[in-house]
C-alpha positions as CSV (number, residue, x, y, z in Angstrom):
1,M,55.4,52.0,48.9
2,E,54.0,53.8,45.9
3,N,55.9,54.6,42.8
4,T,55.2,58.2,41.9
5,D,57.8,58.7,39.1
6,P,56.0,60.7,36.5
7,T,58.4,59.6,33.7
8,R,57.2,56.0,33.9
9,G,53.9,54.9,32.3
10,P,51.1,53.1,34.1
11,T,52.3,49.7,32.8
12,E,55.8,50.3,33.9
13,A,54.6,51.6,37.3
14,A,52.6,48.3,37.7
15,G,55.7,46.3,36.8
16,V,54.2,45.0,33.5
17,D,56.6,44.7,30.6
18,E,55.3,46.4,27.4
19,S,56.4,43.4,25.3
20,T,54.3,41.1,27.4
21,L,51.4,43.5,27.0
22,A,51.9,43.6,23.2
23,S,52.0,39.8,22.9
24,G,48.9,39.6,25.0
25,E,47.1,42.0,22.7
26,E,48.3,39.9,19.7
27,A,47.0,36.7,21.3
28,L,43.7,38.4,22.0
29,S,43.5,39.6,18.4
30,Q,44.4,36.1,17.1
31,L,41.8,34.6,19.4
32,M,39.1,37.1,18.2
33,A,40.0,36.3,14.5
34,D,39.7,32.6,15.2
35,Y,36.3,33.1,16.8
36,E,35.2,35.3,13.9
37,I,36.1,32.5,11.5
38,K,34.3,30.0,13.7
39,L,31.3,32.3,13.8
40,G,31.3,32.6,10.0
41,E,31.5,28.8,9.7
42,M,28.5,28.4,12.1
43,R,26.5,31.0,10.2
44,E,27.2,29.2,7.0
45,L,26.3,25.8,8.6
46,V,23.0,27.3,9.9
47,L,22.2,28.7,6.4
48,R,22.9,25.3,4.8
49,E,20.7,23.5,7.4
50,R,17.9,26.0,6.8
51,A,18.2,25.5,3.1
52,E,18.2,21.7,3.5
53,L,15.1,21.9,5.8
54,D,13.3,24.1,3.2
55,N,14.2,21.7,0.4
56,Q,13.0,18.7,2.4
57,R,9.7,20.5,3.2
58,K,9.3,21.3,-0.5
59,R,10.0,17.7,-1.4
60,L,7.5,16.4,1.1
61,Q,4.9,18.8,-0.2
62,R,5.5,17.7,-3.8
63,D,5.3,14.0,-2.8
64,L,2.0,14.7,-0.9
65,D,0.6,16.6,-3.9
66,Q,1.6,13.6,-6.1
67,A,0.0,11.1,-3.7
68,R,-3.3,13.1,-3.7
69,K,-3.2,13.5,-7.4
70,F,-2.8,9.8,-8.1
71,A,-4.6,8.4,-5.1
72,N,-7.4,6.9,-7.2
73,E,-5.1,5.6,-9.9
74,R,-5.5,1.9,-8.9
75,L,-9.2,2.1,-8.5
76,L,-9.7,3.9,-11.8
77,G,-7.4,1.4,-13.6
78,E,-9.6,-1.4,-12.3
79,L,-12.8,0.4,-13.5
80,L,-11.5,0.6,-17.1
81,P,-12.7,-2.9,-18.0
82,V,-16.1,-2.0,-16.6
83,I,-16.2,1.0,-19.0
84,D,-15.1,-1.3,-21.8
85,N,-17.9,-3.8,-21.1
86,L,-20.5,-1.0,-21.0
87,E,-19.3,0.3,-24.3
88,R,-19.4,-3.2,-25.9
89,G,-22.9,-3.6,-24.5
90,L,-24.0,-0.4,-26.1
91,A,-22.4,-1.3,-29.4
92,A,-24.2,-4.8,-29.4
93,D,-27.1,-5.5,-31.6
94,K,-30.0,-3.4,-30.3
95,G,-32.6,-6.1,-31.1
96,E,-31.1,-8.7,-28.8
97,A,-32.4,-7.9,-25.3
98,S,-31.2,-11.1,-23.6
99,G,-27.6,-10.5,-24.7
100,L,-27.9,-6.9,-23.4
101,H,-29.3,-8.1,-20.1
102,A,-26.5,-10.7,-19.7
103,G,-23.9,-8.0,-20.6
104,V,-25.2,-5.6,-18.0
105,E,-25.3,-8.3,-15.4
106,L,-21.7,-9.2,-16.1
107,T,-20.7,-5.6,-16.0
108,L,-22.4,-5.1,-12.6
109,K,-20.6,-8.2,-11.3
110,E,-17.3,-6.8,-12.5
111,L,-18.0,-3.4,-11.0
112,L,-19.0,-4.9,-7.6
113,R,-15.8,-7.0,-7.6
114,V,-13.7,-3.8,-8.1
115,V,-15.5,-1.7,-5.5
116,T,-15.5,-4.5,-2.8
117,A,-11.7,-5.1,-3.5
118,S,-11.3,-1.4,-2.8
119,G,-12.9,-1.6,0.7
120,L,-16.6,-0.8,-0.2
121,V,-19.2,-2.9,1.7
122,I,-22.9,-2.9,0.6
123,V,-25.4,-2.2,3.4
124,D,-28.6,-4.1,2.4
125,P,-30.5,-4.4,5.8
126,L,-33.7,-6.0,4.7
127,G,-35.2,-7.9,7.6
128,E,-32.6,-6.5,10.1
129,K,-33.2,-4.3,13.1
130,F,-33.2,-0.6,12.3
131,D,-29.7,1.0,13.0
132,P,-29.7,4.8,12.9
133,E,-25.9,4.7,12.5
134,R,-26.2,2.9,9.1
135,H,-29.8,3.4,8.0
136,Q,-32.0,6.4,7.3
137,A,-35.7,5.8,7.9
138,M,-37.9,7.2,5.1
139,S,-41.2,6.1,6.6
140,M,-42.8,3.9,9.3
141,V,-45.2,1.3,8.0
142,E,-47.7,-1.0,9.6
143,S,-46.6,-4.6,9.1
144,A,-48.1,-7.6,10.8
145,G,-45.4,-10.0,9.7
146,H,-42.5,-8.0,11.1
147,E,-41.3,-6.9,14.6
148,S,-41.4,-3.3,15.6
149,N,-38.3,-1.4,14.4
150,Q,-37.4,-4.0,11.8
151,V,-36.5,-2.9,8.2
152,V,-39.3,-4.1,5.9
153,A,-38.1,-2.5,2.6
154,V,-34.9,-1.1,1.3
155,L,-35.4,1.8,-1.0
156,Q,-31.7,2.4,-1.7
157,K,-28.7,0.4,-0.5
158,G,-26.2,2.0,1.7
159,Y,-22.4,1.7,1.6
160,L,-19.5,1.6,4.0
161,L,-15.9,2.4,2.9
162,N,-13.4,0.8,5.2
163,E,-15.8,0.7,8.2
164,R,-16.9,4.3,7.7
165,L,-20.4,5.1,6.5
166,L,-20.3,6.5,2.9
167,R,-24.0,6.5,2.4
168,P,-26.8,5.3,4.7
169,A,-29.4,2.8,3.4
170,L,-32.8,4.4,2.8
171,V,-35.4,2.1,4.4
172,N,-39.0,1.7,5.5
173,V,-39.3,0.5,9.1
174,A,-42.1,-1.5,10.8
175,Q,-44.0,0.3,13.6
């Protein structure tokens, strides 16, 4: 049975009370306002988190730059006494060669102490078998007293820094 009374509106025709409809619209409006507030809070939280991440990235970059800038600080601090000894040696009496030789010898010992403490290892392969990973052959020489492929002369020592080749030793190798 259909209600065809033209004086009644669609809500009345469906049996819906207008006060119920108005309270439903108010509830929806309130719900939308609550969600808009929550959305605003979430946007603010996202912006704060982005700013915090950006600040953290900048802090890490600044720390990394500082670490790179002062990475050699300890090594250079340990080299200062070597510089002092060399300056003292140069200021010493020029006529005394034995004192100069002893001073240079002590300075070399101090320098070697500093670099070995920093992980530098000297590669001095005299008499060892030629190793292309650590040595660079400058020439092959005839040598009756040495085996083939044995280092017979070191022209320049090589160096390893923490197990990595810094400079190969320049050597002459027996044929």
